[in-house]
Phi, psi and omega in degrees: 000130181281136174267116185235133179251122178253135187227128176195129187274002171267107194295321183296316177298320182293323176291326178293323180293323179296315177296315181300320182269002180307320181297346185263007188294344178276350181246335186237132167266102192251137174240143179233127183230152183254022174199155180290327178300315179291330179294313181297324176296313182295320182295335179280344184259339190209139182277128177249148180267331183220139176242128174240116187227149169284162178269309183271109176216150178290157180068236178282115181272184185298319181295319175299319183289321176296317178294326175294319177293322177296322182281312187266336179223065183309331180283350183284134176283128189249115183236132176270132170235097191219153178265003180251110187248022179288161184307322182298319180295319177296319180295322181291324186270351187300330181276301190275347184267144174271319179219161186228123180237143177256151173278152342293147186233125183278162181294332175296314179299314181296316178300313183294322179294315180291315182297320180295319182290327181275345193311314187252005185293324181297341176291335185264079181294336181281112186291335176295318182287320179296322179293325180291314180300314184294335180266001180297115170266330180200172182240158179294138185247163174291122186307315182300316183290318180301312181303320186289321176302309179302317179294322175296323181290341173272354178274133187288340184242028180292138179261154175309311184301313179300315182294316181296329179292320183288315179299324180291350179275358179238126188296315185293315181295321180302308186292330179286317176298317180293322180303315185290311188293332180271002174289160185286349176304331185266354174054037178281147180272354178217159184271151184247130176236357176261123183298319181300320175290323181295316178300310178303326179285318180295322185087148184295322185296317180289320175301318178299315179296315180298320187272312184279322184266304185284327179073052177291342181258125181286133177253017184301141178276121177272348178105158184295327181296338180266343189296315174297316179304313181298318180297313180296321178299316184295319177298318179294319179297317177294319180297315182296324178294313181297317179291321180295321175299314181300317183291319178299320177291320180299324182279359184070027179290157179289165187304311183301319176300313182297318180296313181298319188286324179296318181296316179298321177297321178290322180268003189297339181251020182299331179298331176302321177298324175299308180300319182293322180287321187267337185223059193301307182292319184289326183282327179292327176295323179294317176302313178302325184290332177296341182285339180241005183239137184282345182282146176294157182308316184296327179287328175291319180299316181297326182287315189273326184247349179085355175217169175254171177296335177293317179299307185296314181297317180296319181296314180302313183291328175289326177295328184268005174079021177287156184308146178302323179297323175293314182301312183300309184297320176297312189296322187242026186287344171258342181230064188298334181292342179282350183266174172263018185292140179228137177068212180280071181266169176299326177300314184298310185296316179294317175308312184287315184292330178303320178283314179304325186289334181257340183235120180297326181220077187297330182284346178255003182239120184304315182295313180294327176294319184294333177282355171267134176281097185300323175299321178292316177301317180296314180301326180257008177060049183252358180301317180291333177293318180300317178302321175291312185300319186293345180260001175295145178272096181284133178265080183293337176293348177295339180293342177102342178219166179297127182256094181231179177083183188210120183278337180085168180278000000 
């Protein structure tokens, strides 16, 4: 049972929230308080899994409460539920909050948001690792792409399309922009998976404030030993996304499926960025170990950290509110049998394309074949699909930059 704390200083709204969520009392242990001060007191007395708070409150406001929770209770999932959607509120909450919901919010939306964010947390038994993921405000970006984005924002005639194209070439920038644009603050009736569209919806002024003032893109120095690795990881991610999209189109999938699988392909290794940012020295040692060890990186991660970059990446994306199909494909791209996926699913496509992107002919290469889950392929009748997919003429130039290098498993 989840322990959830709801905070709002408007008593009528708090009472309405209590009534609306009453049917969930058998799954959620819920407390409702009318001030930030009382919330801080309760959190010191009882461990909560989720905090849902309004932003504008007298005394300790939502921002102060979120910052307190992030510092003193870093494992708590932090969700904003507010009726104030002005730019200032978004800028304030973008750091300490994981997700943003706007009032009025129906019980189904709130339930799904909480459950999706919680879905993969139990995989992270290591509390230190869960804490690192929960405190992630941003992820390390490629320095050259970050500099280019800053330069473009200072150009008077920069276009949404050009800016979106550059941002979409970086895994970290992509996931952060999509986290923001898909929040309820923007009131969109559909989810957005295209970065160029996301940039146009956010607007240049808000993008500029988020990047230059709030710093949503991390500029942390990972060290020279990581720079080439990060570049190679980005190339592999872009390649995987483009190939996944091509296969989804080849299979005649609908537009939303195609968008989801391309995004999942690009973000499938985002957990590696979390490891690199939170456990720099330890993770670099693991990367180095792959050069002399025949086992793939994800298996070494499992041995040393207890979880894989798939687990970590899936949890982060769930926390940040990315679509469930994307979260599942990222979480299980190395261990697809752990998922509930059936047939030609996003999980299946990303699992196979991750290998295809590194191996020109995986079925003729022992290492490449071993990296495919034969039991999963057999269960879902995908062996013949792999044979077809590896012969598709992938338009890798669609990624917008030269796609070279090899990220490794």
